[in-house]
Short mmCIF file of the C-alpha atoms (twelve columns), coordinates in Angstrom:
data_MODEL
# 
_entry.id   MODEL 
# 
loop_
_atom_site.group_PDB 
_atom_site.id 
_atom_site.type_symbol 
_atom_site.label_atom_id 
_atom_site.label_alt_id 
_atom_site.label_comp_id 
_atom_site.label_asym_id 
_atom_site.label_seq_id 
_atom_site.Cartn_x 
_atom_site.Cartn_y 
_atom_site.Cartn_z 
_atom_site.pdbx_PDB_model_num 
ATOM 1   C CA . UNK A 1   -0.001  -0.009  0.211  1 
ATOM 2   C CA . UNK A 2   0.809   3.730   -0.472 1 
ATOM 3   C CA . UNK A 3   3.011   5.321   2.104  1 
ATOM 4   C CA . UNK A 4   1.225   8.252   4.141  1 
ATOM 5   C CA . UNK A 5   2.100   11.235  5.764  1 
ATOM 6   C CA . UNK A 6   -1.109  11.995  7.458  1 
ATOM 7   C CA . UNK A 7   -1.841  10.915  11.334 1 
ATOM 8   C CA . UNK A 8   -2.966  7.460   11.082 1 
ATOM 9   C CA . UNK A 9   -6.499  6.770   12.658 1 
ATOM 10  C CA . UNK A 10  -7.429  3.377   13.360 1 
ATOM 11  C CA . UNK A 11  -10.880 2.257   13.759 1 
ATOM 12  C CA . UNK A 12  -11.369 -1.584  14.694 1 
ATOM 13  C CA . UNK A 13  -15.294 -2.793  14.639 1 
ATOM 14  C CA . UNK A 14  -16.013 -5.264  17.050 1 
ATOM 15  C CA . UNK A 15  -19.193 -7.498  17.904 1 
ATOM 16  C CA . UNK A 16  -20.813 -10.695 17.979 1 
ATOM 17  C CA . UNK A 17  -21.691 -13.013 14.532 1 
ATOM 18  C CA . UNK A 18  -23.854 -11.017 12.188 1 
ATOM 19  C CA . UNK A 19  -24.472 -7.654  14.037 1 
ATOM 20  C CA . UNK A 20  -23.487 -5.501  11.291 1 
ATOM 21  C CA . UNK A 21  -19.874 -4.596  10.958 1 
ATOM 22  C CA . UNK A 22  -19.286 -5.016  7.357  1 
ATOM 23  C CA . UNK A 23  -22.588 -3.449  6.687  1 
ATOM 24  C CA . UNK A 24  -21.723 -0.822  8.532  1 
ATOM 25  C CA . UNK A 25  -17.996 -0.649  6.616  1 
ATOM 26  C CA . UNK A 26  -19.765 -0.871  3.111  1 
ATOM 27  C CA . UNK A 27  -22.163 2.351   4.135  1 
ATOM 28  C CA . UNK A 28  -19.245 4.195   4.663  1 
ATOM 29  C CA . UNK A 29  -17.535 3.171   1.433  1 
ATOM 30  C CA . UNK A 30  -20.718 3.758   -0.192 1 
ATOM 31  C CA . UNK A 31  -20.870 0.033   -2.204 1 
ATOM 32  C CA . UNK A 32  -21.294 -3.294  -1.184 1 
ATOM 33  C CA . UNK A 33  -17.748 -4.586  -0.828 1 
ATOM 34  C CA . UNK A 34  -17.727 -6.514  2.374  1 
ATOM 35  C CA . UNK A 35  -19.799 -9.550  2.502  1 
ATOM 36  C CA . UNK A 36  -22.735 -9.168  4.731  1 
ATOM 37  C CA . UNK A 37  -25.665 -11.407 5.339  1 
ATOM 38  C CA . UNK A 38  -27.371 -12.719 8.731  1 
ATOM 39  C CA . UNK A 39  -24.611 -15.587 9.276  1 
ATOM 40  C CA . UNK A 40  -20.694 -15.394 9.769  1 
ATOM 41  C CA . UNK A 41  -19.106 -13.189 6.927  1 
ATOM 42  C CA . UNK A 42  -16.108 -12.063 7.935  1 
ATOM 43  C CA . UNK A 43  -13.758 -15.167 8.899  1 
ATOM 44  C CA . UNK A 44  -10.042 -13.150 8.831  1 
ATOM 45  C CA . UNK A 45  -8.873  -9.687  9.896  1 
ATOM 46  C CA . UNK A 46  -9.974  -7.185  6.621  1 
ATOM 47  C CA . UNK A 47  -8.344  -3.451  6.658  1 
ATOM 48  C CA . UNK A 48  -10.124 -0.945  4.797  1 
ATOM 49  C CA . UNK A 49  -8.153  2.307   4.255  1 
ATOM 50  C CA . UNK A 50  -8.983  5.602   3.052  1 
ATOM 51  C CA . UNK A 51  -7.537  6.982   0.083  1 
ATOM 52  C CA . UNK A 52  -9.810  9.551   -1.787 1 
ATOM 53  C CA . UNK A 53  -7.168  9.319   -4.781 1 
ATOM 54  C CA . UNK A 54  -8.331  6.197   -6.049 1 
ATOM 55  C CA . UNK A 55  -11.184 5.342   -8.609 1 
ATOM 56  C CA . UNK A 56  -11.422 1.561   -7.305 1 
ATOM 57  C CA . UNK A 57  -10.607 -0.226  -4.614 1 
ATOM 58  C CA . UNK A 58  -7.607  -2.417  -4.373 1 
ATOM 59  C CA . UNK A 59  -6.463  -4.842  -2.083 1 
ATOM 60  C CA . UNK A 60  -3.067  -6.695  -1.084 1 
ATOM 61  C CA . UNK A 61  -3.359  -10.279 0.370  1 
ATOM 62  C CA . UNK A 62  -1.312  -11.893 2.863  1 
ATOM 63  C CA . UNK A 63  -0.300  -15.354 4.017  1 
ATOM 64  C CA . UNK A 64  0.981   -14.606 7.387  1 
ATOM 65  C CA . UNK A 65  4.729   -15.203 6.174  1 
ATOM 66  C CA . UNK A 66  6.409   -12.955 3.423  1 
ATOM 67  C CA . UNK A 67  4.206   -13.892 0.439  1 
ATOM 68  C CA . UNK A 68  1.231   -11.742 -0.944 1 
ATOM 69  C CA . UNK A 69  -0.980  -11.341 -3.523 1 
ATOM 70  C CA . UNK A 70  -1.955  -7.913  -5.223 1 
ATOM 71  C CA . UNK A 71  -5.806  -7.212  -6.459 1 
ATOM 72  C CA . UNK A 72  -5.679  -3.948  -8.410 1 
ATOM 73  C CA . UNK A 73  -9.903  -3.923  -8.470 1 
ATOM 74  C CA . UNK A 74  -10.919 -6.119  -5.542 1 
ATOM 75  C CA . UNK A 75  -14.692 -6.487  -5.399 1 
ATOM 76  C CA . UNK A 76  -17.098 -8.292  -3.191 1 
ATOM 77  C CA . UNK A 77  -16.268 -11.674 -5.145 1 
ATOM 78  C CA . UNK A 78  -12.538 -11.270 -4.032 1 
ATOM 79  C CA . UNK A 79  -13.278 -10.350 -0.422 1 
ATOM 80  C CA . UNK A 80  -15.867 -13.705 -0.124 1 
ATOM 81  C CA . UNK A 81  -13.275 -15.569 -2.325 1 
ATOM 82  C CA . UNK A 82  -10.594 -14.403 0.356  1 
ATOM 83  C CA . UNK A 83  -12.610 -15.195 3.191  1 
ATOM 84  C CA . UNK A 84  -12.829 -18.755 2.338  1 
ATOM 85  C CA . UNK A 85  -9.347  -19.341 1.273  1 
ATOM 86  C CA . UNK A 86  -6.805  -20.656 3.428  1 
ATOM 87  C CA . UNK A 87  -3.975  -19.458 1.580  1 
ATOM 88  C CA . UNK A 88  -4.241  -15.884 2.955  1 
ATOM 89  C CA . UNK A 89  -4.512  -14.424 6.534  1 
ATOM 90  C CA . UNK A 90  -5.052  -11.105 6.368  1 
ATOM 91  C CA . UNK A 91  -6.385  -8.469  3.179  1 
ATOM 92  C CA . UNK A 92  -5.714  -4.914  3.063  1 
ATOM 93  C CA . UNK A 93  -7.743  -2.496  1.346  1 
ATOM 94  C CA . UNK A 94  -7.477  0.843   -0.115 1 
ATOM 95  C CA . UNK A 95  -10.966 2.341   -0.774 1 
ATOM 96  C CA . UNK A 96  -11.916 5.870   -1.861 1 
ATOM 97  C CA . UNK A 97  -14.543 6.168   0.743  1 
ATOM 98  C CA . UNK A 98  -15.815 9.497   0.004  1 
ATOM 99  C CA . UNK A 99  -17.896 9.979   3.460  1 
ATOM 100 C CA . UNK A 100 -14.578 10.355  5.601  1 
ATOM 101 C CA . UNK A 101 -12.555 12.148  2.924  1 
ATOM 102 C CA . UNK A 102 -12.362 15.339  4.309  1 
ATOM 103 C CA . UNK A 103 -11.154 14.363  7.734  1 
ATOM 104 C CA . UNK A 104 -7.576  14.962  7.353  1 
ATOM 105 C CA . UNK A 105 -6.401  11.397  8.652  1 
ATOM 106 C CA . UNK A 106 -5.478  8.297   7.318  1 
ATOM 107 C CA . UNK A 107 -8.698  6.123   8.669  1 
ATOM 108 C CA . UNK A 108 -7.900  2.652   8.964  1 
ATOM 109 C CA . UNK A 109 -11.198 0.501   9.589  1 
ATOM 110 C CA . UNK A 110 -10.629 -3.262  10.799 1 
ATOM 111 C CA . UNK A 111 -13.386 -5.509  9.989  1 
ATOM 112 C CA . UNK A 112 -13.164 -8.420  12.644 1 
ATOM 113 C CA . UNK A 113 -14.582 -11.566 12.610 1 
ATOM 114 C CA . UNK A 114 -17.604 -12.209 15.195 1 
ATOM 115 C CA . UNK A 115 -16.336 -13.613 18.301 1 
ATOM 116 C CA . UNK A 116 -19.192 -15.893 19.266 1 
ATOM 117 C CA . UNK A 117 -18.881 -17.952 16.441 1 
ATOM 118 C CA . UNK A 118 -19.603 -21.682 17.591 1 
ATOM 119 C CA . UNK A 119 -18.202 -23.084 14.411 1 
ATOM 120 C CA . UNK A 120 -14.790 -21.460 14.586 1 
ATOM 121 C CA . UNK A 121 -13.168 -20.514 17.908 1 
ATOM 122 C CA . UNK A 122 -10.434 -18.827 15.881 1 
ATOM 123 C CA . UNK A 123 -12.718 -15.894 14.983 1 
ATOM 124 C CA . UNK A 124 -12.756 -14.515 18.354 1 
ATOM 125 C CA . UNK A 125 -8.358  -15.360 18.734 1 
ATOM 126 C CA . UNK A 126 -8.205  -13.466 15.481 1 
ATOM 127 C CA . UNK A 127 -10.252 -10.449 17.079 1 
ATOM 128 C CA . UNK A 128 -8.734  -10.666 20.299 1 
ATOM 129 C CA . UNK A 129 -5.188  -10.573 18.881 1 
ATOM 130 C CA . UNK A 130 -6.111  -7.150  16.695 1 
ATOM 131 C CA . UNK A 131 -7.512  -5.789  19.839 1 
ATOM 132 C CA . UNK A 132 -4.375  -5.960  21.652 1 
ATOM 133 C CA . UNK A 133 -2.311  -4.694  18.774 1 
ATOM 134 C CA . UNK A 134 -4.233  -1.473  18.582 1 
ATOM 135 C CA . UNK A 135 -1.868  1.254   19.570 1 
ATOM 136 C CA . UNK A 136 -4.498  4.413   19.439 1 
ATOM 137 C CA . UNK A 137 -7.892  4.568   17.885 1 
ATOM 138 C CA . UNK A 138 -11.313 3.960   18.373 1 
ATOM 139 C CA . UNK A 139 -13.455 1.023   19.278 1 
ATOM 140 C CA . UNK A 140 -16.957 0.670   17.424 1 
ATOM 141 C CA . UNK A 141 -18.734 -2.209  19.317 1 
ATOM 142 C CA . UNK A 142 -22.050 -2.702  17.434 1 
ATOM 143 C CA . UNK A 143 -25.079 -4.681  19.023 1 
ATOM 144 C CA . UNK A 144 -27.326 -6.678  17.314 1 
ATOM 145 C CA . UNK A 145 -30.685 -5.036  17.632 1 
ATOM 146 C CA . UNK A 146 -32.025 -9.280  17.744 1 
ATOM 147 C CA . UNK A 147 -29.932 -9.886  20.802 1 
ATOM 148 C CA . UNK A 148 -29.301 -7.365  23.031 1 
ATOM 149 C CA . UNK A 149 -28.471 -8.377  26.507 1 
ATOM 150 C CA . UNK A 150 -26.777 -11.496 25.567 1 
ATOM 151 C CA . UNK A 151 -24.026 -13.148 27.277 1 
ATOM 152 C CA . UNK A 152 -22.184 -13.170 24.238 1 
ATOM 153 C CA . UNK A 153 -21.836 -9.494  24.480 1 
ATOM 154 C CA . UNK A 154 -21.633 -9.135  28.214 1 
ATOM 155 C CA . UNK A 155 -18.541 -11.529 28.228 1 
ATOM 156 C CA . UNK A 156 -17.040 -9.944  25.091 1 
ATOM 157 C CA . UNK A 157 -17.581 -6.167  26.286 1 
ATOM 158 C CA . UNK A 158 -15.954 -7.512  29.826 1 
ATOM 159 C CA . UNK A 159 -12.664 -9.017  27.823 1 
ATOM 160 C CA . UNK A 160 -12.470 -5.440  25.489 1 
ATOM 161 C CA . UNK A 161 -12.316 -3.470  28.416 1 
ATOM 162 C CA . UNK A 162 -10.254 -5.463  30.444 1 
ATOM 163 C CA . UNK A 163 -7.856  -5.123  27.250 1 
ATOM 164 C CA . UNK A 164 -8.218  -1.443  26.994 1 
ATOM 165 C CA . UNK A 165 -7.558  -0.323  30.502 1 
ATOM 166 C CA . UNK A 166 -4.325  -2.915  30.518 1 
ATOM 167 C CA . UNK A 167 -3.315  -1.286  27.470 1 
ATOM 168 C CA . UNK A 168 -3.820  2.538   28.141 1 
ATOM 169 C CA . UNK A 169 -2.818  3.131   24.655 1 
ATOM 170 C CA . UNK A 170 -6.422  3.240   23.015 1 
# 
């Protein structure tokens, strides 16, 4: 991805499965780039960075070692394919997010997997790892209106508070 001289602002979006994390990012981008439906869609960390100079989204996929793949015109289909692939562990997307273009900051939005996926406990590990790596920025916690007051939200929010209190960087 291109080098930035602007001050970086990280936004990490956290929640349980199917609470609207990807839908929120699609709203900010102004198009459907992130898969969103009423089931677990995001299985890995995806970071979307603002780049108003672009006309199309571009992406880099990382395998966790030293290998990567560039995508010059990233689409919903590529994001779905990445989520279903075992070849790559992380995706960084640059997108022209016109709704945020005048903020004067380099905005990076992390779409994290839902933490209560009973079929794949690695989703919670991925999300907690990213939260622990966050040096400064904002946490957006979404609550699914259909499941307000669940133990899943309560337990995960307690974990988030503990991490933030321990970190003192966020």
